[in-house]
Each structure stands twice: as C-alpha cells, then as structure tokens.
C-alpha positions as CSV (number, residue, x, y, z in Angstrom):
1,M,96.3,297.9,206.4
2,K,93.5,298.5,204.3
3,R,90.1,298.0,205.9
4,F,86.9,297.2,203.7
5,L,83.2,296.6,203.9
6,M,81.2,293.8,202.3
7,C,78.1,291.8,202.4
8,E,77.2,288.2,202.3
9,P,74.9,287.3,199.0
10,K,72.2,285.6,201.2
11,F,69.8,287.5,199.2
12,F,71.4,288.3,196.1
13,E,69.4,287.7,192.8
14,V,68.6,289.5,189.6
15,C,64.8,290.2,190.0
16,Y,64.6,293.4,188.3
17,V,66.3,295.4,185.5
18,I,68.1,298.8,186.2
19,N,71.3,298.7,184.0
20,P,71.9,296.9,180.7
21,W,73.9,293.9,182.2
22,M,70.4,293.0,184.2
23,E,68.6,292.7,181.0
24,G,68.1,288.8,180.0
25,N,69.4,287.6,183.5
26,L,66.4,287.7,185.7
27,G,66.0,284.7,187.6
28,K,69.2,283.3,186.4
29,V,71.6,283.6,189.3
30,D,73.0,280.2,190.7
31,K,72.8,281.0,194.4
32,K,74.9,278.7,195.5
33,L,77.7,279.1,193.0
34,A,77.3,283.2,193.9
35,K,78.1,282.4,197.5
36,Q,81.1,280.1,196.5
37,Q,82.4,283.2,194.4
38,W,81.9,285.5,197.0
39,E,83.5,283.6,199.5
40,N,86.6,283.1,197.2
41,L,86.6,286.9,197.0
42,Y,86.1,287.4,200.5
43,G,89.2,284.9,201.3
44,I,91.6,286.9,198.8
45,V,90.5,290.4,200.2
46,S,90.8,289.4,203.7
47,G,94.2,287.8,203.0
48,L,95.7,291.3,202.3
49,A,93.2,293.6,204.1
50,S,90.9,293.7,207.1
51,V,87.1,293.2,206.1
52,S,84.4,294.1,208.1
53,L,80.8,292.6,207.5
54,I,77.4,294.3,207.3
55,E,74.3,292.0,207.6
56,P,72.6,291.4,204.3
57,V,68.6,292.2,204.5
58,A,65.7,290.4,202.9
59,G,64.3,292.2,199.9
60,L,67.6,294.3,199.2
61,P,69.4,291.9,196.6
62,D,71.9,294.6,195.6
63,M,73.1,295.5,199.3
64,V,75.8,292.6,198.2
65,F,77.5,295.5,196.3
66,T,78.8,297.6,199.2
67,A,80.8,300.1,196.9
68,N,77.6,302.0,196.4
69,A,77.0,302.3,200.5
70,G,78.7,305.6,200.5
71,L,82.1,307.6,200.2
72,V,84.3,307.2,203.2
73,K,87.2,310.0,204.1
74,N,89.0,309.1,207.4
75,N,86.0,308.7,209.8
76,E,83.4,310.7,207.8
77,V,80.8,309.2,205.4
78,I,78.6,310.5,203.1
79,V,75.6,308.0,202.9
80,S,74.3,307.3,199.2
81,S,71.0,308.6,197.7
82,F,70.1,305.9,195.7
83,R,68.5,306.9,192.1
84,H,66.4,303.9,191.7
85,A,63.4,302.9,194.4
86,E,64.7,299.1,194.3
87,R,68.0,300.2,196.1
88,Q,66.9,303.1,198.2
89,G,66.1,300.9,201.1
90,E,69.6,300.1,201.6
91,A,70.5,303.4,203.0
92,E,69.1,303.4,206.4
93,H,70.9,300.0,206.6
94,F,74.4,301.2,205.7
95,Q,73.5,304.3,207.7
96,K,73.1,302.5,210.8
97,F,76.4,300.6,210.2
98,F,78.4,303.5,209.9
99,A,77.0,305.2,212.8
100,S,77.4,302.0,215.1
101,Q,81.1,301.9,213.8
102,G,81.8,305.7,215.0
103,Y,81.7,307.6,211.7
104,R,80.4,310.7,211.2
105,V,77.3,310.3,209.0
106,L,76.6,312.8,206.1
107,R,73.9,313.1,203.6
108,L,74.1,315.3,200.7
109,R,70.8,317.7,200.3
110,E,67.4,315.9,199.8
111,G,66.9,314.9,196.2
112,T,70.6,315.1,195.5
113,I,71.4,311.7,193.6
114,F,74.7,310.4,194.8
115,E,76.0,306.4,194.7
116,G,78.8,306.7,196.8
117,A,82.4,305.2,195.9
118,G,80.5,303.4,192.6
119,D,80.8,307.2,191.7
120,A,83.4,308.8,193.8
121,L,87.1,307.4,193.8
122,F,89.9,308.9,195.3
123,D,93.6,308.3,193.7
124,S,96.6,307.9,195.5
125,L,97.5,311.4,195.2
126,G,94.6,312.0,197.2
127,R,92.3,313.6,194.5
128,L,88.7,312.6,194.4
129,W,87.2,311.7,190.7
130,F,83.8,312.2,190.7
131,G,81.4,310.3,187.8
132,S,78.1,311.5,186.6
133,G,75.5,311.2,183.9
134,I,74.1,308.1,184.3
135,R,73.5,307.6,188.5
136,S,75.0,310.3,190.3
137,A,73.7,313.9,189.6
138,S,76.8,316.2,188.3
139,H,75.6,318.9,191.2
140,A,76.4,316.6,193.5
141,R,80.1,317.4,193.1
142,D,79.7,320.5,194.8
143,E,77.8,319.2,198.1
144,I,80.7,316.7,198.1
145,V,83.6,319.7,198.2
146,A,81.5,321.5,201.0
147,A,81.0,318.3,202.7
148,L,84.5,316.6,202.8
149,H,86.8,319.8,201.8
150,V,88.4,317.6,199.3
151,E,89.6,318.3,195.6
152,V,87.3,317.0,193.2
153,H,87.6,316.4,189.4
154,A,84.3,315.6,187.5
155,L,83.9,313.1,184.8
156,E,81.1,312.6,183.0
157,L,79.8,309.1,182.0
158,I,78.4,308.7,178.8
159,D,77.4,305.0,178.1
160,T,74.7,303.3,180.5
161,H,76.5,300.0,180.3
162,W,79.4,301.6,182.4
163,Y,76.6,303.4,184.7
164,H,79.1,303.8,187.7
165,L,82.7,305.3,187.6
166,D,83.9,302.3,189.4
167,T,82.9,300.4,186.1
168,A,85.1,302.0,184.2
169,F,88.1,303.7,186.2
170,C,90.5,302.2,189.0
171,P,93.0,304.3,190.5
172,L,96.2,302.4,191.4
173,P,99.2,303.0,193.6
174,Q,102.3,305.5,192.4
175,G,99.5,307.7,190.8
176,Q,98.8,305.4,188.4
177,A,95.1,304.3,186.9
178,I,93.6,302.0,184.4
179,S,90.2,303.0,182.7
180,Y,88.1,302.2,179.7
181,E,87.8,305.5,177.1
182,K,84.4,304.8,175.4
183,A,82.8,305.2,178.9
184,F,83.8,308.5,178.9
185,S,82.9,312.2,177.3
186,R,86.0,313.5,175.4
187,K,86.1,316.0,177.7
188,S,86.5,313.3,180.3
189,V,89.0,311.4,178.7
190,A,91.1,314.3,178.0
191,A,90.7,315.5,181.9
192,L,92.2,311.6,182.6
193,N,95.0,312.2,180.0
194,D,95.9,315.6,181.2
195,A,95.8,314.3,185.3
196,F,97.7,311.1,184.6
197,G,99.5,311.5,181.4
198,E,101.3,307.9,180.6
199,N,100.6,306.8,184.2
200,I,96.9,305.9,183.0
201,V,96.5,302.6,181.1
202,W,93.3,302.3,178.6
203,V,91.9,299.0,178.5
204,S,90.5,297.3,175.4
205,E,87.0,296.9,175.0
206,S,87.1,293.2,175.7
207,D,88.8,293.7,179.1
208,A,86.2,296.5,179.8
209,K,83.3,294.1,179.2
210,N,85.2,291.6,181.6
211,F,85.0,294.2,184.3
212,A,88.7,294.7,184.5
213,C,88.4,298.1,185.5
214,N,85.9,297.2,188.2
215,A,89.0,296.2,190.2
216,I,90.3,296.3,193.9
217,S,93.6,298.0,194.4
218,I,95.3,296.8,197.4
219,D,99.0,297.6,197.6
220,Q,100.6,296.3,194.3
221,S,97.8,293.5,194.1
222,V,95.1,294.3,191.8
223,I,92.1,292.0,192.2
224,M,89.8,291.6,189.4
225,H,87.3,289.2,187.7
226,K,89.5,288.7,184.5
227,A,92.5,290.2,182.5
228,S,93.6,289.5,179.0
229,A,97.2,288.6,178.6
230,E,98.0,291.9,177.4
231,L,96.5,293.7,180.1
232,K,98.4,291.5,182.7
233,F,101.5,292.1,180.8
234,V,101.2,295.9,181.1
235,L,100.5,296.0,184.7
236,K,103.2,293.6,185.4
237,Q,105.8,295.9,183.5
238,R,104.1,298.7,185.8
239,G,105.0,296.9,189.2
240,Y,101.3,295.3,189.9
241,E,100.1,291.6,190.4
242,V,96.9,290.7,188.6
243,I,94.9,288.4,191.1
244,E,92.0,286.9,189.1
245,V,88.9,285.7,190.7
246,D,85.7,284.5,188.9
247,V,82.5,286.5,189.9
248,S,80.7,285.9,187.2
249,E,77.2,285.4,188.8
250,F,77.7,288.9,190.0
251,L,78.3,290.2,186.4
252,K,74.7,289.0,185.7
253,S,73.4,292.1,187.7
254,G,76.3,294.5,186.4
255,G,79.0,294.5,189.3
256,S,82.2,292.8,189.9
257,C,85.3,292.8,192.4
258,K,85.3,296.4,193.2
259,C,81.4,296.6,193.6
260,L,81.5,294.1,195.8
261,T,83.7,295.8,198.5
262,L,83.8,299.4,199.7
263,E,87.0,300.9,201.5
264,I,86.3,302.3,204.9
C-alpha cells in the first residue's frame, strides 16, 4: 500500500507572493473552507493509501504543501533546500520528521536549490524526471544521481505559472503520464514524447489551469481538482478513474492535490 505525508492547513494563508497564482490573493483564503477541502482530500487519499501527518508550524503557511518536503526513495530522503526565504524554515521540520521515522536523511551541497518531489517525480518504470528552470537549480540533477544512484531525466520549465514539475506533469501506472506541453522547452517536450510515445496525454490549457496535472496517482485512481469531460474520457479509455476533489482555496496559493501530498 502506498504511503503519503500530509500536513493540516492550520496556518495556511496567502501572505506573500512567490508565484503568479498568489498575486491578487493576499489575505483571501477562506480558512474554514480550506480546512474542509483539505479534510475531504485527506479522506479520499486515506481511503486508498496510508497517510502520515506532520505537525503544522506557525509562520510557515506553505508547509501544507508537503510535496516540497523532499525526494523519497525507499528509506532515503533528500530534504529540500528552498529558493525563497519564506519557505526555507520548513526544511528543519521536515528533516526532523524523516529522521524520527527512520529515514536516512540526505542534503545536497550548500547553496544547491532543490524543491523535492515538486520538481522530481518517479514514473512507473523507475525513471526519475527532474524539472528545473523556475525553482530547482539544473545542477541539482547530478547531485541527485550521486546521492540516490538513480537514472535521472532532465526537463526544463519555462513558464513561471508552472513553477514546479508536478504542476505540469504526472506519471501514471503502466508507463503512462499526463502533461501540459506549454510548460516546457521544445527540447523537453521532445524528450517526453520520445520516452512515453503514445502513452503520454497532453492536456488542454483549461485543464492545465485547473491543475489537472497536479494529480495524485494511486493504482488506477487519479485524484485531481477538476478535469474536463474530454480528459476524463481519455483517461477512462486508458483504464483510469478520475476522482475530482475541490481544493480551490489552495489554488489561490498555486497548489492543488499533488502539492498537498508527498509519497513516502
């Protein structure tokens, strides 16, 4: 059974701007609704997998987005080094959590920016896809290879709206994936097409803006904020069930279902 890490949105709010989605949303989070939406997502995920919780910390409103805690492989974890000062305080709390759970905690070289599973995703064939260009530094790739001894495929993100890889790319079982083409450089789109061929679904702009690619994949279930009828049909034809869960309050901060979870 898969296991995920989540963090209650006790201190969640939009109180600074570090991505385009936050602009215009300062102080506009409905905290009661956000709590309800998070609990709905927690209920769905915990019905399909095991969920562990990390205690939220005052002054760290984005700690709820546990996808950025680090990159986990078996019993090892590379804890994130955040680009923005507003999130850097999260790292020590995530490091303590993983150490308490018996993980071997790794860090990249000082000064190397790497934002965990927000920018590094394993596909079902065991390949690690790494996105850089907005948040994580491109040279982190070589350090990840050295630390975890894995095959890493580099991708370049070119639009600040898709600031993390997991906002524009989601690997699915059976070697398939969904992705948003305009988030990537031409070279990266070609690399994805070469690797996945007919097994990659390129989503529409409207689906991308609804964070359809920021999805949680558990067996044949794909959990996302919202999907068009067309995307649901395509995924159903490929054997997947789309489960929609409203996380609109978190979209105000630039995060959706996948951002709110970390597979551990």
